[in-house]
N, CA, C and O atoms as CSV, one atom per row, in Angstrom:
chain,resi,resn,atom,element,x,y,z
A,1,MET,N,N,0.851,-1.182,0.000
A,1,MET,CA,C,0.000,0.000,0.000
A,1,MET,C,C,0.895,1.244,0.000
A,1,MET,O,O,1.739,1.401,0.883
A,2,LYS,N,N,0.718,2.101,-0.961
A,2,LYS,CA,C,1.457,3.355,-1.030
A,2,LYS,C,C,0.576,4.432,-0.417
A,2,LYS,O,O,-0.558,4.639,-0.850
A,3,ALA,N,N,1.096,5.110,0.583
A,3,ALA,CA,C,0.303,6.110,1.285
A,3,ALA,C,C,1.067,7.420,1.360
A,3,ALA,O,O,2.271,7.440,1.617
A,4,ASN,N,N,0.360,8.495,1.137
A,4,ASN,CA,C,0.951,9.818,1.290
A,4,ASN,C,C,0.732,10.269,2.723
A,4,ASN,O,O,-0.408,10.346,3.181
A,5,PRO,N,N,1.813,10.568,3.438
A,5,PRO,CA,C,1.653,10.953,4.843
A,5,PRO,C,C,0.998,12.319,5.008
A,5,PRO,O,O,1.219,13.237,4.219
A,6,ASN,N,N,0.191,12.425,6.050
A,6,ASN,CA,C,-0.373,13.716,6.443
A,6,ASN,C,C,0.652,14.517,7.238
A,6,ASN,O,O,0.636,15.748,7.235
A,7,ARG,N,N,1.547,13.796,7.923
A,7,ARG,CA,C,2.557,14.414,8.776
A,7,ARG,C,C,3.872,13.658,8.639
A,7,ARG,O,O,3.887,12.451,8.397
A,8,THR,N,N,4.971,14.382,8.797
A,8,THR,CA,C,6.296,13.771,8.829
A,8,THR,C,C,6.974,14.169,10.128
A,8,THR,O,O,7.017,15.344,10.491
A,9,LEU,N,N,7.498,13.176,10.815
A,9,LEU,CA,C,8.196,13.388,12.079
A,9,LEU,C,C,9.675,13.082,11.855
A,9,LEU,O,O,10.046,11.932,11.625
A,10,ASP,N,N,10.511,14.108,11.921
A,10,ASP,CA,C,11.947,13.953,11.695
A,10,ASP,C,C,12.646,13.728,13.031
A,10,ASP,O,O,12.792,14.653,13.829
A,11,CYS,N,N,13.071,12.497,13.263
A,11,CYS,CA,C,13.782,12.143,14.498
A,11,CYS,C,C,15.253,11.845,14.234
A,11,CYS,O,O,15.919,11.213,15.054
A,12,LEU,N,N,15.756,12.296,13.097
A,12,LEU,CA,C,17.160,12.062,12.762
A,12,LEU,C,C,18.049,12.769,13.778
A,12,LEU,O,O,17.851,13.944,14.085
A,13,GLY,N,N,19.028,12.035,14.291
A,13,GLY,CA,C,19.943,12.591,15.282
A,13,GLY,C,C,19.449,12.482,16.710
A,13,GLY,O,O,20.152,12.874,17.641
A,14,LEU,N,N,18.235,11.946,16.895
A,14,LEU,CA,C,17.680,11.783,18.244
A,14,LEU,C,C,17.823,10.325,18.672
A,14,LEU,O,O,17.725,9.410,17.854
A,15,TYR,N,N,18.054,10.129,19.955
A,15,TYR,CA,C,18.255,8.773,20.457
A,15,TYR,C,C,17.262,8.452,21.563
A,15,TYR,O,O,16.670,9.343,22.173
A,16,CYS,N,N,17.096,7.169,21.803
A,16,CYS,CA,C,16.156,6.613,22.765
A,16,CYS,C,C,16.186,7.394,24.083
A,16,CYS,O,O,17.259,7.646,24.629
A,17,PRO,N,N,15.037,7.767,24.581
A,17,PRO,CA,C,13.683,7.401,24.178
A,17,PRO,C,C,12.998,8.440,23.301
A,17,PRO,O,O,11.795,8.338,23.056
A,18,GLU,N,N,13.733,9.431,22.825
A,18,GLU,CA,C,13.122,10.565,22.123
A,18,GLU,C,C,12.282,10.180,20.895
A,18,GLU,O,O,11.159,10.672,20.785
A,19,PRO,N,N,12.759,9.323,19.954
A,19,PRO,CA,C,11.919,8.995,18.796
A,19,PRO,C,C,10.570,8.364,19.170
A,19,PRO,O,O,9.540,8.728,18.603
A,20,VAL,N,N,10.574,7.435,20.108
A,20,VAL,CA,C,9.313,6.784,20.492
A,20,VAL,C,C,8.417,7.763,21.261
A,20,VAL,O,O,7.197,7.731,21.100
A,21,PHE,N,N,8.996,8.617,22.080
A,21,PHE,CA,C,8.232,9.619,22.821
A,21,PHE,C,C,7.565,10.602,21.855
A,21,PHE,O,O,6.382,10.913,21.999
A,22,ARG,N,N,8.320,11.083,20.880
A,22,ARG,CA,C,7.761,12.033,19.902
A,22,ARG,C,C,6.710,11.374,19.019
A,22,ARG,O,O,5.721,12.003,18.643
A,23,THR,N,N,6.932,10.088,18.684
A,23,THR,CA,C,5.933,9.357,17.897
A,23,THR,C,C,4.631,9.264,18.668
A,23,THR,O,O,3.558,9.480,18.104
A,24,ARG,N,N,4.711,8.948,19.941
A,24,ARG,CA,C,3.512,8.851,20.780
A,24,ARG,C,C,2.771,10.197,20.823
A,24,ARG,O,O,1.550,10.237,20.677
A,25,MET,N,N,3.505,11.285,21.021
A,25,MET,CA,C,2.874,12.604,21.072
A,25,MET,C,C,2.196,12.943,19.747
A,25,MET,O,O,1.094,13.492,19.728
A,26,GLU,N,N,2.860,12.613,18.645
A,26,GLU,CA,C,2.300,12.904,17.321
A,26,GLU,C,C,1.036,12.083,17.083
A,26,GLU,O,O,0.031,12.618,16.616
A,27,LEU,N,N,1.076,10.784,17.400
A,27,LEU,CA,C,-0.106,9.933,17.225
A,27,LEU,C,C,-1.272,10.412,18.084
A,27,LEU,O,O,-2.424,10.367,17.652
A,28,ASP,N,N,-0.979,10.866,19.289
A,28,ASP,CA,C,-2.038,11.361,20.178
A,28,ASP,C,C,-2.747,12.581,19.598
A,28,ASP,O,O,-3.917,12.821,19.898
A,29,ASN,N,N,-2.046,13.348,18.771
A,29,ASN,CA,C,-2.615,14.570,18.195
A,29,ASN,C,C,-3.199,14.383,16.799
A,29,ASN,O,O,-3.639,15.346,16.171
A,30,MET,N,N,-3.201,13.147,16.316
A,30,MET,CA,C,-3.715,12.868,14.972
A,30,MET,C,C,-5.164,12.399,15.021
A,30,MET,O,O,-5.653,11.926,16.046
A,31,LYS,N,N,-5.837,12.546,13.873
A,31,LYS,CA,C,-7.204,12.050,13.716
A,31,LYS,C,C,-7.147,10.648,13.105
A,31,LYS,O,O,-6.188,10.301,12.417
A,32,ILE,N,N,-8.174,9.859,13.360
A,32,ILE,CA,C,-8.274,8.523,12.775
A,32,ILE,C,C,-8.228,8.648,11.255
A,32,ILE,O,O,-8.902,9.493,10.666
A,33,GLY,N,N,-7.420,7.792,10.635
A,33,GLY,CA,C,-7.268,7.789,9.184
A,33,GLY,C,C,-6.050,8.561,8.706
A,33,GLY,O,O,-5.627,8.393,7.562
A,34,GLU,N,N,-5.478,9.403,9.559
A,34,GLU,CA,C,-4.289,10.141,9.161
A,34,GLU,C,C,-3.066,9.229,9.155
A,34,GLU,O,O,-3.018,8.214,9.849
A,35,ILE,N,N,-2.087,9.620,8.355
A,35,ILE,CA,C,-0.880,8.810,8.176
A,35,ILE,C,C,0.341,9.612,8.603
A,35,ILE,O,O,0.509,10.773,8.231
A,36,LEU,N,N,1.197,8.955,9.404
A,36,LEU,CA,C,2.409,9.566,9.932
A,36,LEU,C,C,3.634,8.880,9.347
A,36,LEU,O,O,3.736,7.653,9.364
A,37,GLU,N,N,4.559,9.672,8.832
A,37,GLU,CA,C,5.853,9.177,8.363
A,37,GLU,C,C,6.888,9.560,9.416
A,37,GLU,O,O,6.950,10.710,9.853
A,38,ILE,N,N,7.697,8.585,9.816
A,38,ILE,CA,C,8.741,8.829,10.808
A,38,ILE,C,C,10.090,8.536,10.167
A,38,ILE,O,O,10.276,7.500,9.529
A,39,LEU,N,N,11.024,9.456,10.344
A,39,LEU,CA,C,12.401,9.266,9.889
A,39,LEU,C,C,13.281,9.221,11.125
A,39,LEU,O,O,13.230,10.127,11.957
A,40,ALA,N,N,14.088,8.177,11.251
A,40,ALA,CA,C,14.937,8.030,12.438
A,40,ALA,C,C,16.215,7.297,12.070
A,40,ALA,O,O,16.245,6.499,11.133
A,41,ASP,N,N,17.276,7.583,12.826
A,41,ASP,CA,C,18.527,6.869,12.609
A,41,ASP,C,C,19.061,6.219,13.887
A,41,ASP,O,O,20.186,5.720,13.905
A,42,ASP,N,N,18.274,6.222,14.932
A,42,ASP,CA,C,18.622,5.516,16.166
A,42,ASP,C,C,18.451,4.015,15.912
A,42,ASP,O,O,17.379,3.589,15.483
A,43,PRO,N,N,19.482,3.206,16.168
A,43,PRO,CA,C,19.361,1.762,15.930
A,43,PRO,C,C,18.200,1.099,16.676
A,43,PRO,O,O,17.680,0.083,16.215
A,44,ALA,N,N,17.789,1.650,17.811
A,44,ALA,CA,C,16.696,1.061,18.590
A,44,ALA,C,C,15.322,1.555,18.150
A,44,ALA,O,O,14.310,1.039,18.624
A,45,ALA,N,N,15.259,2.530,17.267
A,45,ALA,CA,C,13.985,3.164,16.915
A,45,ALA,C,C,12.980,2.184,16.319
A,45,ALA,O,O,11.805,2.215,16.686
A,46,GLU,N,N,13.413,1.319,15.411
A,46,GLU,CA,C,12.458,0.419,14.758
A,46,GLU,C,C,11.759,-0.477,15.772
A,46,GLU,O,O,10.531,-0.559,15.778
A,47,ALA,N,N,12.510,-1.138,16.614
A,47,ALA,CA,C,11.907,-2.039,17.608
A,47,ALA,C,C,11.029,-1.262,18.592
A,47,ALA,O,O,9.934,-1.707,18.937
A,48,ASP,N,N,11.509,-0.112,19.038
A,48,ASP,CA,C,10.757,0.691,20.004
A,48,ASP,C,C,9.439,1.194,19.413
A,48,ASP,O,O,8.398,1.126,20.067
A,49,ILE,N,N,9.482,1.695,18.186
A,49,ILE,CA,C,8.269,2.232,17.560
A,49,ILE,C,C,7.311,1.101,17.203
A,49,ILE,O,O,6.099,1.252,17.351
A,50,ARG,N,N,7.839,-0.031,16.736
A,50,ARG,CA,C,6.961,-1.185,16.475
A,50,ARG,C,C,6.209,-1.590,17.750
A,50,ARG,O,O,5.010,-1.866,17.709
A,51,SER,N,N,6.911,-1.620,18.856
A,51,SER,CA,C,6.292,-1.974,20.134
A,51,SER,C,C,5.210,-0.965,20.518
A,51,SER,O,O,4.131,-1.348,20.970
A,52,LEU,N,N,5.497,0.307,20.339
A,52,LEU,CA,C,4.517,1.358,20.641
A,52,LEU,C,C,3.275,1.215,19.767
A,52,LEU,O,O,2.151,1.292,20.263
A,53,VAL,N,N,3.475,1.010,18.476
A,53,VAL,CA,C,2.351,0.890,17.536
A,53,VAL,C,C,1.478,-0.306,17.894
A,53,VAL,O,O,0.251,-0.222,17.838
A,54,LYS,N,N,2.104,-1.411,18.260
A,54,LYS,CA,C,1.349,-2.596,18.674
A,54,LYS,C,C,0.559,-2.307,19.953
A,54,LYS,O,O,-0.616,-2.660,20.054
A,55,HIS,N,N,1.207,-1.668,20.922
A,55,HIS,CA,C,0.557,-1.324,22.184
A,55,HIS,C,C,-0.643,-0.395,21.967
A,55,HIS,O,O,-1.675,-0.550,22.621
A,56,LEU,N,N,-0.507,0.559,21.059
A,56,LEU,CA,C,-1.584,1.518,20.788
A,56,LEU,C,C,-2.611,0.991,19.795
A,56,LEU,O,O,-3.616,1.648,19.524
A,57,GLU,N,N,-2.353,-0.203,19.249
A,57,GLU,CA,C,-3.235,-0.854,18.282
A,57,GLU,C,C,-3.433,-0.009,17.025
A,57,GLU,O,O,-4.549,0.148,16.530
A,58,GLN,N,N,-2.318,0.530,16.522
A,58,GLN,CA,C,-2.335,1.282,15.272
A,58,GLN,C,C,-1.799,0.371,14.169
A,58,GLN,O,O,-1.530,-0.805,14.419
A,59,GLU,N,N,-1.641,0.897,12.957
A,59,GLU,CA,C,-1.263,0.063,11.814
A,59,GLU,C,C,0.038,0.548,11.176
A,59,GLU,O,O,0.159,1.717,10.810
A,60,ILE,N,N,0.999,-0.348,11.045
A,60,ILE,CA,C,2.221,-0.032,10.314
A,60,ILE,C,C,1.945,-0.278,8.832
A,60,ILE,O,O,1.625,-1.394,8.424
A,61,VAL,N,N,2.072,0.772,8.044
A,61,VAL,CA,C,1.811,0.686,6.607
A,61,VAL,C,C,3.053,0.192,5.875
A,61,VAL,O,O,2.964,-0.667,4.998
A,62,SER,N,N,4.214,0.741,6.240
A,62,SER,CA,C,5.453,0.304,5.594
A,62,SER,C,C,6.656,0.647,6.465
A,62,SER,O,O,6.619,1.553,7.298
A,63,VAL,N,N,7.717,-0.111,6.239
A,63,VAL,CA,C,8.995,0.124,6.916
A,63,VAL,C,C,10.081,-0.070,5.865
A,63,VAL,O,O,10.103,-1.077,5.158
A,64,SER,N,N,10.977,0.902,5.771
A,64,SER,CA,C,12.095,0.759,4.841
A,64,SER,C,C,13.330,1.406,5.457
A,64,SER,O,O,13.242,2.253,6.346
A,65,LYS,N,N,14.487,0.974,4.949
A,65,LYS,CA,C,15.747,1.541,5.411
A,65,LYS,C,C,16.582,1.905,4.208
A,65,LYS,O,O,16.652,1.162,3.229
A,66,GLU,N,N,17.212,3.058,4.294
A,66,GLU,CA,C,18.174,3.480,3.283
A,66,GLU,C,C,19.416,3.895,4.037
A,66,GLU,O,O,19.437,4.941,4.685
A,67,GLY,N,N,20.445,3.083,3.953
A,67,GLY,CA,C,21.623,3.310,4.785
A,67,GLY,C,C,21.235,3.082,6.238
A,67,GLY,O,O,20.699,2.031,6.591
A,68,ASN,N,N,21.510,4.073,7.075
A,68,ASN,CA,C,21.132,3.933,8.486
A,68,ASN,C,C,19.847,4.691,8.819
A,68,ASN,O,O,19.508,4.853,9.991
A,69,VAL,N,N,19.128,5.157,7.786
A,69,VAL,CA,C,17.893,5.918,8.014
A,69,VAL,C,C,16.677,5.010,7.860
A,69,VAL,O,O,16.453,4.395,6.817
A,70,LEU,N,N,15.907,4.950,8.934
A,70,LEU,CA,C,14.662,4.195,8.964
A,70,LEU,C,C,13.529,5.117,8.534
A,70,LEU,O,O,13.444,6.260,8.982
A,71,ARG,N,N,12.659,4.613,7.664
A,71,ARG,CA,C,11.432,5.325,7.296
A,71,ARG,C,C,10.277,4.403,7.649
A,71,ARG,O,O,10.142,3.321,7.078
A,72,MET,N,N,9.450,4.828,8.586
A,72,MET,CA,C,8.294,4.039,9.007
A,72,MET,C,C,7.029,4.855,8.783
A,72,MET,O,O,6.965,6.031,9.142
A,73,VAL,N,N,6.028,4.222,8.189
A,73,VAL,CA,C,4.764,4.889,7.932
A,73,VAL,C,C,3.684,4.195,8.749
A,73,VAL,O,O,3.523,2.977,8.679
A,74,ILE,N,N,2.950,4.983,9.521
A,74,ILE,CA,C,1.935,4.463,10.443
A,74,ILE,C,C,0.607,5.120,10.147
A,74,ILE,O,O,0.536,6.328,9.921
A,75,LYS,N,N,-0.452,4.317,10.148
A,75,LYS,CA,C,-1.812,4.850,9.985
A,75,LYS,C,C,-2.519,4.777,11.324
A,75,LYS,O,O,-2.517,3.739,11.986
A,76,LYS,N,N,-3.130,5.899,11.720
A,76,LYS,CA,C,-3.900,5.914,12.971
A,76,LYS,C,C,-5.267,5.297,12.663
A,76,LYS,O,O,-6.025,5.813,11.841
A,77,VAL,N,N,-5.565,4.194,13.330
A,77,VAL,CA,C,-6.820,3.486,13.070
A,77,VAL,C,C,-7.759,3.501,14.271
A,77,VAL,O,O,-8.919,3.109,14.146
A,78,LYS,N,N,-7.282,3.945,15.429
A,78,LYS,CA,C,-8.110,4.014,16.640
A,78,LYS,C,C,-7.945,5.346,17.311
A,78,LYS,O,O,-8.562,5.596,18.346
């Protein structure tokens, strides 16, 4: 599924727990159906954000890496 994000969260250069904390704040301020793109280069970001998304019962649309940059797209479903 190709989705155009409503919001982009740039967490490049930030380290744990900042990317997951900012993702949580952004998701809390979104409406159902909106899509969030997260960019991060913290090695722990993927596992931490996946755990958060599962806990919040949201949907991961896609995950990709280019070099050390993670791009994760999340859809708010609840």
